[in-house]
C-alpha positions as CSV (number, residue, x, y, z in Angstrom):
1,M,-161.5,-6.7,-212.3
2,S,-158.2,-6.1,-214.2
3,P,-157.1,-2.5,-214.8
4,E,-158.0,-3.0,-218.5
5,A,-161.5,-4.3,-217.6
6,L,-162.0,-1.2,-215.3
7,Q,-161.2,1.1,-218.3
8,E,-163.5,-0.9,-220.6
9,W,-166.3,-0.6,-218.0
10,L,-165.8,3.2,-217.9
11,D,-165.7,3.3,-221.7
12,R,-169.1,1.5,-221.8
13,G,-170.5,4.3,-219.5
14,G,-170.2,2.6,-216.2
15,R,-170.3,5.1,-213.3
16,G,-170.6,5.2,-209.5
17,G,-169.8,2.9,-206.7
18,V,-166.9,2.1,-204.4
19,F,-163.6,1.7,-206.3
20,F,-160.7,-0.1,-204.6
21,L,-157.4,0.5,-206.5
22,F,-154.6,-1.5,-204.8
23,G,-151.2,-2.9,-205.6
24,E,-147.5,-1.9,-205.9
25,D,-147.7,0.2,-209.1
26,E,-148.4,3.7,-207.8
27,F,-148.2,5.3,-211.3
28,R,-150.9,3.2,-212.8
29,K,-153.1,3.5,-209.7
30,E,-152.9,7.3,-210.0
31,E,-153.6,7.1,-213.7
32,A,-156.7,5.0,-213.0
33,A,-157.9,7.4,-210.3
34,R,-157.5,10.3,-212.7
35,A,-159.5,8.5,-215.3
36,L,-162.3,7.7,-212.8
37,V,-162.4,11.4,-211.7
38,G,-162.5,12.5,-215.3
39,A,-165.2,10.1,-216.2
40,H,-167.5,11.3,-213.4
41,L,-166.9,15.0,-213.2
42,D,-167.3,17.9,-215.6
43,P,-164.5,20.4,-215.4
44,A,-167.0,23.2,-214.9
45,T,-168.2,21.8,-211.6
46,R,-165.2,19.7,-210.6
47,D,-164.1,22.0,-207.8
48,F,-167.5,21.7,-206.1
49,N,-167.7,17.9,-206.3
50,L,-164.3,16.5,-205.7
51,D,-162.7,15.8,-202.3
52,V,-159.2,14.3,-202.0
53,L,-158.5,12.9,-198.5
54,H,-155.7,11.0,-196.9
55,G,-156.6,7.9,-194.8
56,S,-153.7,8.5,-192.3
57,E,-155.1,12.0,-191.5
58,L,-158.8,11.2,-191.8
59,D,-161.2,12.1,-189.0
60,A,-164.3,9.8,-188.8
61,E,-166.8,12.6,-188.4
62,R,-165.3,14.6,-191.3
63,F,-165.3,11.5,-193.5
64,A,-168.9,10.8,-192.7
65,S,-169.8,14.4,-193.6
66,V,-168.0,14.3,-196.9
67,L,-169.6,11.0,-197.9
68,A,-173.1,12.3,-197.1
69,T,-172.7,15.6,-199.1
70,P,-174.7,15.4,-202.3
71,P,-173.5,16.5,-205.7
72,M,-173.7,20.3,-206.4
73,L,-175.0,21.3,-209.8
74,A,-173.9,18.0,-211.3
75,E,-174.8,14.3,-211.4
76,W,-171.8,12.9,-209.5
77,R,-169.7,13.6,-206.5
78,V,-166.3,12.0,-206.2
79,V,-164.4,11.3,-203.0
80,V,-160.8,10.1,-203.4
81,V,-159.0,8.6,-200.4
82,R,-155.3,8.0,-200.7
83,E,-153.5,5.8,-198.1
84,A,-156.8,4.0,-197.7
85,E,-155.0,1.1,-196.0
86,A,-155.1,3.4,-192.8
87,L,-158.9,2.9,-192.8
88,A,-158.4,-0.8,-192.0
89,T,-157.5,0.2,-188.4
90,Q,-160.1,2.9,-188.0
91,A,-163.2,1.1,-186.9
92,R,-165.8,3.8,-187.6
93,S,-164.5,4.8,-191.0
94,R,-163.9,1.2,-191.9
95,E,-167.4,0.1,-191.2
96,R,-168.8,3.2,-193.0
97,V,-166.9,2.2,-196.1
98,L,-168.1,-1.5,-195.9
99,G,-171.6,-0.2,-195.4
100,L,-171.4,1.6,-198.7
101,L,-170.8,-1.7,-200.4
102,D,-174.4,-2.7,-199.7
103,R,-175.9,0.6,-200.7
104,V,-174.1,3.5,-202.4
105,P,-175.8,6.8,-202.2
106,P,-177.0,8.1,-205.6
107,G,-174.4,10.2,-207.3
108,L,-171.4,9.0,-205.2
109,A,-168.1,7.6,-206.5
110,L,-165.7,6.7,-203.7
111,I,-162.2,5.9,-204.9
112,L,-159.8,4.2,-202.4
113,L,-156.1,3.9,-203.3
114,A,-154.2,1.5,-201.1
115,S,-151.1,-0.5,-200.6
116,V,-152.2,-3.7,-198.9
117,P,-149.6,-5.0,-196.4
118,A,-148.0,-8.2,-197.6
119,G,-149.8,-11.2,-196.4
120,S,-152.7,-9.3,-194.9
121,R,-156.0,-11.2,-194.6
122,A,-157.9,-8.3,-193.1
123,R,-161.6,-8.5,-193.7
124,F,-161.6,-4.9,-194.9
125,Y,-159.5,-5.7,-198.0
126,E,-161.3,-9.0,-198.7
127,E,-164.7,-7.3,-198.7
128,L,-163.5,-4.5,-200.9
129,Q,-162.1,-7.0,-203.4
130,M,-165.2,-9.2,-203.5
131,R,-167.9,-6.6,-203.4
132,G,-166.4,-3.3,-204.6
133,R,-165.1,-2.4,-208.0
134,A,-161.6,-3.6,-207.3
135,A,-158.6,-3.5,-209.6
136,R,-155.1,-4.7,-208.7
137,F,-152.1,-2.8,-210.1
138,T,-149.0,-5.0,-210.0
139,E,-145.7,-3.7,-211.2
140,I,-145.2,-4.1,-215.0
141,D,-143.0,-7.1,-215.6
142,T,-139.8,-6.3,-217.5
143,T,-140.9,-8.6,-220.3
144,D,-144.2,-6.6,-220.6
145,L,-142.5,-3.2,-220.5
146,P,-142.0,-2.5,-224.3
147,G,-145.5,-3.7,-225.0
148,W,-147.0,-1.5,-222.3
149,L,-145.0,1.5,-223.6
150,M,-146.3,1.0,-227.1
151,Q,-149.9,0.7,-225.8
152,W,-149.6,3.8,-223.5
153,T,-148.1,5.9,-226.3
154,R,-150.9,5.1,-228.7
155,A,-153.7,5.5,-226.1
156,R,-152.4,8.7,-224.4
157,L,-150.4,10.5,-227.0
158,G,-152.0,9.3,-230.3
159,V,-148.7,8.3,-231.9
160,D,-147.1,5.0,-232.6
161,L,-144.0,3.9,-230.7
162,E,-141.9,1.5,-232.8
163,E,-140.7,-1.8,-231.2
164,G,-137.1,-0.8,-231.4
165,A,-137.7,2.5,-229.8
166,A,-139.8,1.0,-227.0
167,R,-137.0,-1.5,-226.2
168,A,-134.3,1.1,-226.4
169,L,-136.1,3.5,-224.2
170,A,-136.9,0.9,-221.5
171,A,-133.2,-0.3,-221.6
172,A,-131.9,3.3,-221.2
173,V,-134.4,4.6,-218.6
174,G,-135.4,1.5,-216.6
175,S,-138.8,0.5,-215.4
176,D,-139.9,3.7,-213.6
177,L,-143.2,4.4,-215.5
178,A,-143.4,8.0,-214.4
179,V,-140.0,8.8,-215.9
180,L,-140.7,6.8,-219.0
181,T,-144.0,8.5,-219.7
182,L,-142.3,11.9,-219.3
183,E,-139.7,10.9,-221.8
184,L,-142.4,9.7,-224.2
185,E,-144.2,13.0,-224.0
186,K,-140.9,14.7,-225.0
187,L,-140.3,12.3,-227.8
188,A,-143.8,12.8,-229.1
189,S,-143.2,16.5,-229.4
190,Y,-139.8,15.9,-231.0
191,A,-141.3,13.6,-233.6
192,G,-143.7,16.4,-234.5
193,G,-146.5,15.5,-236.9
194,R,-144.9,12.3,-238.1
195,G,-147.1,10.3,-235.8
196,R,-144.4,7.7,-235.1
197,I,-141.5,7.6,-232.6
198,R,-138.5,5.7,-234.0
199,E,-135.3,4.4,-232.3
200,D,-133.4,7.2,-234.1
201,D,-135.7,9.7,-232.3
202,V,-134.8,8.3,-228.9
203,R,-131.1,8.6,-229.7
204,A,-131.4,12.1,-231.3
205,A,-133.4,13.4,-228.3
206,G,-130.2,12.9,-226.2
207,I,-131.2,9.7,-224.3
208,V,-128.1,7.7,-223.8
209,L,-128.8,4.2,-225.1
210,P,-126.9,1.2,-223.8
211,R,-124.7,-0.6,-226.3
212,V,-126.8,-3.7,-225.9
213,N,-130.3,-4.2,-224.4
214,R,-131.6,-7.4,-223.1
215,W,-134.4,-7.8,-225.6
216,A,-132.1,-7.3,-228.6
217,W,-129.7,-9.8,-227.1
218,F,-132.4,-12.4,-226.6
219,D,-133.3,-11.9,-230.3
220,L,-129.7,-12.6,-231.3
221,V,-129.9,-15.9,-229.5
222,G,-133.3,-16.6,-230.9
223,E,-131.9,-16.0,-234.4
224,R,-128.9,-18.3,-233.6
225,R,-126.4,-15.5,-234.0
226,F,-124.4,-16.8,-231.1
227,R,-121.1,-15.3,-232.2
228,E,-122.6,-11.8,-232.1
229,A,-124.3,-12.6,-228.7
230,L,-121.0,-13.4,-227.0
231,P,-119.6,-9.9,-226.6
232,G,-123.1,-8.6,-225.7
233,L,-123.2,-11.0,-222.7
234,R,-120.3,-9.2,-221.0
235,V,-121.9,-5.8,-221.7
236,L,-125.2,-6.8,-220.2
237,L,-123.6,-8.3,-217.0
238,A,-121.4,-5.2,-216.6
239,G,-124.5,-3.0,-216.9
240,G,-126.2,-4.7,-214.0
241,E,-128.0,-7.7,-215.5
242,T,-127.8,-10.8,-213.4
243,G,-127.0,-14.4,-214.6
244,V,-130.3,-15.6,-213.1
245,G,-132.3,-12.9,-214.9
246,L,-130.6,-13.6,-218.3
247,T,-131.1,-17.3,-217.8
248,I,-134.8,-16.9,-217.1
249,G,-135.1,-14.5,-220.1
250,L,-133.3,-17.0,-222.4
251,G,-135.5,-19.8,-221.1
252,T,-138.6,-17.8,-221.9
253,Q,-137.3,-16.9,-225.4
254,L,-136.6,-20.6,-226.2
255,L,-139.9,-21.7,-224.9
256,R,-141.6,-19.2,-227.2
257,V,-139.5,-20.4,-230.1
258,G,-140.7,-24.0,-229.2
259,V,-144.3,-23.0,-229.3
260,A,-143.9,-21.3,-232.6
261,L,-142.0,-24.3,-234.0
262,E,-144.8,-26.6,-233.0
263,G,-147.9,-24.4,-233.5
264,G,-146.8,-21.6,-235.8
265,I,-147.6,-17.9,-235.3
266,Q,-151.2,-18.6,-234.5
267,G,-150.3,-21.0,-231.8
268,L,-147.8,-18.5,-230.3
269,E,-150.3,-15.7,-230.4
270,R,-152.8,-17.9,-228.4
271,V,-150.3,-18.3,-225.5
272,L,-148.6,-15.0,-225.4
273,P,-149.9,-12.4,-222.8
274,P,-151.7,-9.5,-224.5
275,R,-148.8,-7.1,-224.1
276,Q,-146.4,-9.5,-225.7
277,R,-148.5,-10.6,-228.8
278,W,-146.6,-8.1,-230.9
279,L,-143.6,-10.4,-230.6
280,A,-145.3,-13.3,-232.4
281,P,-144.1,-12.5,-236.0
282,R,-140.5,-11.9,-234.7
283,I,-140.4,-15.2,-232.7
284,A,-142.1,-17.1,-235.5
285,G,-139.3,-15.9,-237.8
286,Q,-136.7,-17.1,-235.3
287,A,-138.4,-20.5,-235.0
288,R,-137.5,-21.2,-238.7
289,R,-133.8,-21.3,-237.7
290,W,-134.3,-24.1,-235.2
291,T,-135.0,-27.8,-235.4
292,P,-136.7,-29.7,-232.5
293,E,-133.4,-31.4,-231.8
294,S,-131.3,-28.2,-231.7
295,L,-133.9,-26.5,-229.5
296,A,-134.1,-29.4,-227.1
297,A,-130.3,-29.5,-226.7
298,A,-130.2,-25.7,-226.1
299,V,-132.9,-26.0,-223.4
300,R,-131.1,-28.9,-221.7
301,G,-127.9,-26.9,-221.7
302,L,-129.7,-23.9,-220.2
303,R,-131.2,-26.0,-217.5
304,R,-127.6,-27.0,-216.6
305,V,-126.6,-23.4,-216.4
306,D,-129.5,-22.7,-214.1
307,Q,-128.5,-25.5,-211.8
308,L,-124.8,-24.5,-211.7
309,L,-125.7,-20.8,-211.0
310,K,-127.4,-22.1,-207.8
311,S,-124.8,-24.7,-206.7
312,S,-121.3,-23.8,-208.1
313,S,-118.8,-21.1,-207.6
314,L,-118.4,-20.4,-211.3
315,S,-119.4,-17.0,-212.5
316,A,-122.5,-16.2,-214.5
317,E,-120.4,-14.9,-217.3
318,H,-118.4,-18.2,-217.4
319,L,-121.5,-20.4,-217.4
320,L,-123.5,-18.4,-220.0
321,E,-120.5,-17.9,-222.2
322,E,-119.9,-21.7,-222.1
323,W,-123.5,-22.2,-223.1
324,L,-123.3,-19.8,-226.0
325,L,-120.1,-21.5,-227.2
326,S,-121.7,-24.9,-227.0
327,Q,-124.5,-23.6,-229.3
328,L,-121.9,-22.1,-231.6
329,V,-120.0,-25.4,-231.8
330,R,-123.3,-27.3,-232.5
331,E,-124.1,-24.8,-235.3
332,V,-120.7,-25.4,-236.9
333,E,-121.1,-29.2,-236.6
334,V,-124.5,-29.1,-238.3
335,V,-123.2,-27.0,-241.1
């Protein structure tokens, strides 16, 4: 199941079983593990009914004993195993876990957190994914990051994070979710009882914001404000963005504009991933500034940039600047 489906299952009262949390995003795996523990255990009896183990240090006899221990003064017992990928090479512990997939003892929730080796086809992982309650936590894509921050802030802190604030914070801090959520907790306190975190709050809290962030720059292009986008290009490249990354981002922006141009805001909402649907009104507004002909010409030019980035010695700044200037010239010719 997806991480979201796992949370929905818990919200519906689902309990017990073998949970396999895997993937590259350690922050969200740990958050999910905490949610599972909290859903199963009462704070009053938590100390009696929670065992946290490490697969790399796990003795098969001790593991068997822990799994066989019944809940004490409570309905559930929770066993958390971090570094569970180590169990794949421990025959006795591995088989014990796989045996639990057929019949979980009453009152047991086993939570396995693992980083599956790239390309692994081990039976252990396949069985856990097919027969356990498995959820994969991939790293949040840069495009999804502002939307994820807005969702997390509302769900965990009970306040709204404005779009501009989410983008500014992500641009300033980066994609480390642990650091970002700490900053959000501070910002929620700073915003006080207002119930909303604004971009001004991010700036006033002492977070150094970049002069230009990638999302605002894509919006400038989407709004056909090419003259304003030109100086921002140099700032982004000097700040660590790559020509390939910006070209992919521009391509995504223009494809979204095309969908909105063809199918309106409803058509765009249908194709956007859940964490990006908040963008639909913004993109739909940008689509009104384009014609099918101008959009097709921009996409063709961007395809040329992509090809030259891979095959020529010209710099990314030169190629993208040339593309922006060609759009600006076309704008003047149309006018």
